[in-house]
N, C-alpha and C positions, 0 to 999 in steps of 0.2 A: 546419809539416809535420799533417797529417792521422794518427791513432791508430784503429787496430780494437780495441777490449778487450775479450776475450771471457774473460767473469767472471759466473756465475753467482750470485754473494756480493754483493748490495746496497751494504753497509758498504765490503766492499773497493775494491768499483767504485766507489766516490762519493770516497774519499782518495784513491787511486791518481789519478784522475780531474784532483781538486783540484790534487795535485800535480806532473801533468802539465803543464796549465794554468797554473800560477803557471812553464814554463818553456818557455811560448810553445806547448806544442801544441794542439793540436783534437781530444778525444778522441770515439769513437763508440762506447757500448756498447754491446754481444749480450750478454743473458742466457745463451743456449743455441746450441749445433750449427747450428741450422736457423737462426736469428736471424742468428749471423754468415754461413751462406753466404747469405743473403738476403743480406745487408749488400754482401758480396764482386761479388757476380753481377753489377750494373751496372758495377761497374768493369773488369770483363772484358770488355766487351759495349763498352769504351771511353764509357761514357756516369760522370758523375757521381755521387757522390763516388768517389774514387782513396785512397786509402793509401801513404804510407808503410813503415810499419810494423805488421804484424797481432802483437798481446800474447796469446798463447791459451792460459790455464786449461786442463790436463788434463781434472779432476773436473766437466762438464758431465754437467746430471741430465738432459736426452735419447739423449745418443748419448756415446759414447768421442774424447776430447781427439783422443787417436793419427787415429781417424777421419775427424776434422773437418781435420786440417792437412793429410791425403793428397787429400781431396775439397779443400781450398784449392786446395793444388798443384796440380790440373789444370785451375782457374781463372786464377790467374794465378801471376805470379814475386815477387810483395811480399813482402818479409821473414818472417819468422816467428820470432817468438822465446816459446819454450813455457817459459812460468809458473807452476811444479806443486811441489807437497809430494815429486814422486817422488825422492827423491837417489842412488835407485844407479845402479849404471854402466849397466846392461842396459836402463832407461827412457830414459836418454840415449840410448844408441847406437843405439834403436832411432828411436828423438823427431829423432834426425839422418839415421838411410837416410830414416827417411819424408819429410824434405823442409824438417825447421827450421833456421834460422838458427843460433842458440843457445838456447841452453838455463840457465833460471835458476832454480834452487830456494830453494823459501820454508822460511822466510823472510829476505827480499837487504835489500841495502845499497840506500838508493834511489838514491843517487848510483853504483855498480853498474848498474843496471838503466838510468839513464839512460846511461851512459857506450855499454853495451851496445847503448842504442837507432841510438845516432848513431853506433857504429861498421856495425852490420850495415845502415843506411841509406847511411853511405858506401861499404860495398864492391856495393851495390846499384846506388848512380847509377855507378860507377867500372865500371861493368860495360859500362851503357850507354850509357858517354861511349867505347867505340872506336868511331872511324871518322867520327867528332862533325867538322865545321869549325872555324879556330879563328874563325868570327863565333859558334858556336855554346858556342865558348868565352868569351867577350867578353864581361859582366858589366854591365848600365845601369841606373843607380841613380840616376833623375833627371837631374841635371846630371851626377851624378860614371858614368868610364867604368874599370872594370875588366879589362886582358889577362890573363888568364891564361898563355900562351900565352911571350909576348913581357916579363910583368912588368911592365906600363906600367901608371902609374894616370893620368887627366888630368881639369880637374875645367873644362866650358864648354871642352870642346878644349884648354886649357893643361895639357901636361901638365907632374904635380907627382911630383918625388923621393921615392922612400921608400926606407929603409934595408929588410936583406932580408928584417928580422925585421916591419918594420909594415909590408911587402910579405904577406906571412906570414899576421901578425893578419889585415890589413882582407879580404884572401881569405876567410878562414874563414867569418868573420862574414857576406861581402857573400854568398855562395853560398847561405843559408838567412837570406833579411830575417827579421825578426821572429822568431827561434826565438832564446830566450835560451840562450847558450851559458855552463857554469859558469868558476867561475874556474879550477877542477882539469883539467876538460877540453880547456881554449884553450893552459892550461902544455903540460901533456902534450903536446895534439899540435905547436905549434909552438914550444915549448922545450925538447921531448922527455924530460921531466925530472916526475918530483914532488915538486923539492924546494921547500917552503913559502915558501922568500926568495924566489925569484923571484915571487911576488907585491906585491913594490915594481915589480921589471923591466916588468910587464904594465901597472901601473897608468902609469908610463910614459911606455910605448909607446902607451897610449892619450890621455894628453893632446895626446903630439905628434903620431898622427895627425889630433885635431879642429884643432890647433894648422895643420901643412902644409892640411889638405883645408878650412882657414877654415870649418868647422859640424860645430860644437861639439855639435846637438844629431845626428849622423848616427850616433854609437855613443855609445849609453845603458846606463846603468848600471842595476842592476837589484840593488838592496841585499839584501844577503846572501847574494847569488847569482855573479852575473856581470854579464855585458856582451851586447845585439844591437843590431844595426843597424838604422836605421830610417830607408828609403827617404823620401830628400827627397819632397818631395806635385810639386813645380816643378823 
């Protein structure tokens, strides 16, 4: 996923960009409101690049972040997460009323920010999926086909029987190929729990998927972080 990071502090932006890159995101950095709007304009007109989420700092040097959010919302429906030190309730309400999808107060936990990024992007994708066809809900990753509505998986046309959790895990990773999913996020979404003991269960399910699909390299372990799906090249 490509993110637009609007942050005037280069040191903060560099550190956050490095973290996001390690989790599979491609980051474009805008240092002020005008740069942010210029970055959004091509996407608003159907040109590349487009962004999955916009992280917007409110303390910008050229104009207030609230104003920038309002102008962005007129150009695109891309989810906006305000990232700011303004912690009072009125500021949060004002930001959400202007069209922000979420509001994160500095200092924040990186894991929480990543979870919020994934959450708003899922909500956005869910809204866009309304009215799509079954064909649109079929994921093709090289020789692997994942049919979301029917919960069927095949490799080179041959059906591969999966358990419910195995399918849920594969579908989660397959909907965002190349994106690193944190272990905590996978456990939360697939098992709907934050119990640390589920980590071993996750490892077992990943090993089972690799075996059943006969593709050990399909799901890559990102040491100390989680997993990502690497689409077959052929």
